[in-house]
NUVOMAR-12075 format. One line per field, with one value per residue (C-alpha): residue number from 0; y, z, x; residue in one letter. Coordinates in Angstrom, 3 decimals. Layout:
# NUVOMAR-12075
pos (NUM;...)
yy (Y;...)
zz (Z;...)
xx (X;...)
code (A;...)
***
This chain:
# NUVOMAR-12075
pos (0;1;2;3;4;5;6;7;8;9;10;11;12;13;14;15;16;17;18;19;20;21;22;23;24;25;26;27;28;29;30;31;32;33;34;35;36;37;38;39;40;41;42;43;44;45;46;47;48;49;50;51;52;53;54;55;56;57;58;59;60;61;62;63;64;65;66;67;68;69;70;71;72;73;74;75;76;77;78;79;80;81;82;83;84;85;86;87;88;89;90;91;92;93;94;95;96;97;98;99;100;101;102;103;104;105;106;107;108;109;110;111;112;113;114;115;116;117;118;119;120;121;122;123;124;125;126;127;128;129;130;131;132;133;134;135;136;137;138;139;140;141;142;143;144;145;146;147;148;149;150;151;152;153;154;155;156;157;158;159;160;161;162;163;164;165;166;167;168;169;170;171;172;173;174;175;176;177;178;179;180;181;182;183;184;185;186;187;188;189;190;191;192;193;194;195;196;197;198;199;200;201;202;203;204;205;206;207;208;209;210;211;212;213;214;215;216;217;218;219;220;221;222;223;224;225;226;227;228;229;230;231;232;233;234;235;236;237;238;239;240;241;242;243;244;245;246;247;248;249;250;251;252;253;254)
yy (0.000;3.346;6.198;9.343;12.521;15.774;18.234;20.882;18.365;17.458;21.142;21.611;18.560;19.868;23.245;21.563;19.420;22.494;24.401;21.596;21.159;24.872;25.375;22.240;22.454;26.055;28.670;31.605;33.793;36.458;35.374;36.566;34.726;31.548;31.969;32.218;29.024;27.348;28.459;27.057;23.689;23.541;24.347;21.578;19.106;20.096;19.513;16.469;18.461;20.616;23.479;26.271;24.906;25.676;29.513;29.201;26.956;29.259;32.458;31.162;31.417;34.793;36.278;35.043;36.698;39.957;39.961;39.506;42.304;44.764;44.501;44.249;43.609;39.799;40.366;41.326;37.976;36.226;38.142;37.299;33.632;33.456;35.154;32.900;29.877;30.821;31.393;28.368;26.021;22.326;22.980;20.557;17.641;18.670;20.359;22.766;26.486;29.352;30.089;32.729;31.890;35.333;36.740;35.330;31.797;32.558;33.908;30.793;28.485;30.475;30.056;26.282;25.395;24.374;26.577;25.968;25.432;23.736;23.181;23.881;23.011;24.827;22.509;24.689;27.854;30.207;33.555;32.663;34.878;32.344;31.432;35.108;35.999;33.015;33.995;37.338;35.816;32.844;33.722;30.649;28.408;27.259;27.474;25.604;26.378;24.435;25.685;24.241;27.331;29.300;32.900;32.623;30.683;33.335;36.088;34.252;33.409;37.060;38.131;35.987;36.251;36.468;35.882;33.540;30.502;30.684;28.465;28.192;25.492;25.017;21.644;19.157;18.380;14.701;14.577;16.100;13.908;15.163;13.306;16.314;18.636;19.230;20.921;20.435;22.883;22.593;24.750;22.740;21.355;18.316;16.317;15.429;15.168;11.370;10.741;13.591;12.233;8.812;10.446;12.523;9.573;7.457;10.072;12.474;11.545;10.838;13.997;16.185;18.072;18.169;21.115;21.448;24.758;24.338;20.785;17.626;14.173;11.856;9.399;10.669;13.046;15.774;15.838;19.551;22.077;25.719;28.921;31.417;34.277;32.825;29.443;26.141;24.620;20.827;19.503;15.955;14.884;12.117;9.105;5.996;2.981;1.336;4.386;4.295;7.523;8.037;10.789;8.256;5.620;3.543;2.956;3.627;6.032;4.927;7.035)
zz (0.000;-1.086;1.394;-0.289;1.333;0.488;-1.519;1.214;3.756;1.405;0.976;4.745;5.182;2.502;4.258;7.568;5.910;4.288;7.592;9.463;6.728;6.612;10.362;10.941;8.048;6.793;7.807;10.080;7.482;8.036;8.610;5.156;3.420;5.303;4.337;0.655;0.960;2.732;-0.049;-2.703;-0.956;-0.443;-4.129;-5.153;-2.853;-4.524;-8.142;-8.444;-7.277;-9.545;-10.972;-9.200;-5.849;-6.696;-6.453;-3.338;-1.703;-2.697;-1.454;1.802;4.123;2.786;3.131;6.724;7.564;5.886;7.681;11.045;10.349;9.334;12.828;12.017;15.004;15.283;15.578;11.904;11.001;13.183;11.520;8.051;9.010;10.322;7.249;4.869;6.924;6.659;2.902;1.999;4.481;3.906;0.878;2.168;1.974;-0.922;-3.036;-4.262;-3.912;-4.301;-7.952;-9.206;-12.403;-13.830;-15.748;-19.112;-17.748;-16.396;-19.793;-21.565;-19.110;-19.405;-23.191;-23.187;-20.649;-22.413;-22.043;-19.152;-15.392;-14.249;-11.191;-11.198;-8.597;-8.268;-6.460;-4.660;-5.154;-3.425;-2.800;-4.873;-7.837;-10.528;-9.204;-8.609;-12.214;-13.513;-11.370;-13.180;-16.644;-16.190;-13.406;-14.110;-12.708;-9.162;-7.973;-5.276;-4.199;-1.747;-0.335;2.367;3.054;5.876;4.830;1.141;2.181;4.734;2.170;-0.396;2.119;3.122;-0.522;-1.494;1.713;0.946;-2.809;-4.237;-6.083;-4.673;-1.846;-0.377;1.993;3.917;3.549;1.115;-2.235;-1.591;0.745;-1.775;-3.821;-7.389;-8.761;-8.642;-10.709;-14.444;-14.555;-12.269;-12.567;-10.931;-10.922;-8.647;-9.536;-11.369;-8.128;-7.460;-11.060;-11.414;-8.213;-8.940;-12.408;-10.927;-8.513;-11.296;-13.608;-10.784;-9.416;-12.201;-14.338;-18.082;-20.144;-17.487;-18.014;-16.129;-16.789;-15.502;-15.760;-16.910;-15.645;-17.679;-16.437;-17.066;-19.844;-20.482;-23.476;-23.130;-25.422;-25.991;-25.185;-24.934;-24.522;-21.854;-20.389;-21.566;-20.012;-21.382;-20.223;-20.574;-20.974;-20.590;-21.275;-18.960;-20.837;-19.777;-18.940;-22.267;-24.467;-26.031;-26.928;-29.688;-27.602;-24.858;-27.040;-27.274;-23.541;-21.857;-19.009;-15.873;-15.271)
xx (0.000;1.433;1.169;-0.106;1.194;-0.642;1.447;1.299;2.629;5.473;6.313;6.437;8.675;11.053;11.201;12.021;14.701;16.244;16.123;17.906;20.515;21.313;21.551;23.619;26.098;26.058;28.677;27.936;26.254;23.638;20.050;18.994;21.857;20.947;17.310;18.296;20.319;17.422;15.071;17.390;17.571;13.791;13.272;15.684;13.905;10.606;11.678;9.394;6.386;4.226;6.282;4.420;5.626;9.270;9.111;6.952;9.533;12.379;10.712;9.221;12.237;13.523;10.036;9.826;13.160;12.133;8.787;10.514;12.971;10.236;8.798;5.088;2.818;2.266;-1.498;-1.572;-0.064;-2.621;-5.455;-4.135;-3.793;-7.356;-8.806;-6.880;-7.915;-11.592;-11.285;-9.151;-10.755;-9.967;-7.702;-5.063;-7.514;-9.773;-7.044;-9.725;-8.893;-11.343;-12.142;-14.589;-16.474;-17.262;-20.225;-19.135;-19.451;-22.918;-23.994;-22.704;-24.488;-27.695;-27.635;-27.094;-29.811;-33.069;-36.145;-38.521;-38.110;-34.928;-32.741;-29.009;-26.378;-23.053;-20.636;-18.122;-20.153;-17.684;-19.342;-22.398;-21.592;-22.453;-25.888;-26.635;-25.814;-27.774;-30.738;-30.895;-30.410;-32.733;-35.201;-37.349;-34.615;-33.967;-30.369;-28.494;-24.938;-22.820;-19.508;-17.268;-15.103;-16.794;-16.050;-17.051;-20.165;-21.137;-20.638;-22.748;-25.458;-25.825;-25.617;-28.608;-30.578;-34.285;-33.866;-36.458;-35.129;-31.583;-30.350;-26.874;-25.687;-22.452;-20.781;-19.258;-20.844;-20.059;-23.083;-25.503;-27.872;-27.591;-30.608;-32.949;-30.755;-31.023;-27.614;-24.610;-21.716;-18.299;-15.175;-12.895;-9.449;-8.034;-7.798;-11.486;-12.712;-12.600;-14.554;-16.957;-17.738;-18.468;-20.910;-22.473;-23.092;-24.522;-26.906;-27.930;-30.934;-30.648;-30.895;-29.266;-26.007;-22.718;-20.384;-16.817;-15.015;-11.371;-10.833;-11.380;-12.313;-9.331;-10.104;-13.657;-13.849;-16.469;-19.519;-18.937;-16.218;-17.287;-15.282;-16.313;-14.310;-11.013;-11.763;-12.971;-16.242;-16.350;-19.895;-21.184;-24.775;-25.934;-27.315;-29.245;-27.055;-27.889;-27.169;-23.656;-21.880;-19.332;-17.762;-17.092;-15.498;-18.699;-18.922;-22.227;-22.590;-24.409;-27.497)
code (M;T;L;K;I;P;A;A;S;K;A;L;L;F;Q;L;A;A;F;L;A;V;H;V;F;A;P;A;W;S;N;F;A;L;S;L;L;E;G;M;L;A;A;V;F;S;L;R;M;E;R;W;W;I;P;I;Q;F;C;F;A;P;F;V;V;L;A;L;E;I;G;I;D;P;L;W;Y;L;A;A;F;L;I;L;G;L;V;Y;W;N;V;M;T;T;R;V;P;L;Y;L;S;G;R;E;V;A;S;T;L;A;A;L;I;P;D;G;P;F;E;L;A;D;L;G;S;G;T;G;G;L;I;G;N;L;G;R;L;R;P;E;G;R;Y;F;G;I;E;I;A;P;L;P;F;L;F;G;R;I;R;H;L;G;K;S;G;I;E;M;K;W;G;S;Y;E;R;I;D;L;S;R;F;D;V;V;Y;A;F;L;S;P;Y;P;M;Q;D;L;F;T;K;V;T;K;E;M;K;P;G;S;I;F;V;S;N;S;F;E;V;P;G;I;P;A;D;E;I;L;E;A;G;G;R;K;L;Y;L;W;R;I;R;P;P;S;A;P;S;A;A;H;G;G;D;S;L;P;G)
***
């Protein structure tokens, strides 16, 4: 059994290893020079991680030293930590940061949804911007957003308080039954897409639509790919178990 360590935990371990190596073996340099050396080592240790981790690893220790030398009141750091924690809640386990969809995405979704009443779920709804924009464009719809990060959820809940046809709930989309929705939209990250698509195809009814902003499902080509606001929207139409699809290599999708 292979132990999977979250990327953030690996980054922290590499920083600790670099810190120990520098302070045990390095000469008596200034704190800033040592922090640069520590950053270089942490970046080298992180070469097998995703590329965007490398500059973060390099800059972390020097930024800490600079912040200490500036002499900012520690309460500001505490406040920043708490705010970031409330915004990026659970990122280490879900690997899903906060993304905002934008009005162009809402317009594209509004145009592809068939006429008549419908229900749409936004999985990871953030501050509720998408469902708010859709509510103005397609007022006949009913909109449900779910968000696990406390601060964005609270903002969205207050934003849509008292609005008819819009509901926001705090929690994980994994606990939501998707069978009632005609459209499910997600703007998450590559990490959960395989499991999410399995859930979608098991729970959503035939004829409904699943849309992923920016992130594909590994090994499952989309039925359509749309452009919206500089991003790609990947669309899958849910079929009955017996209905093959050329877009899916002839394999049937569970309904």
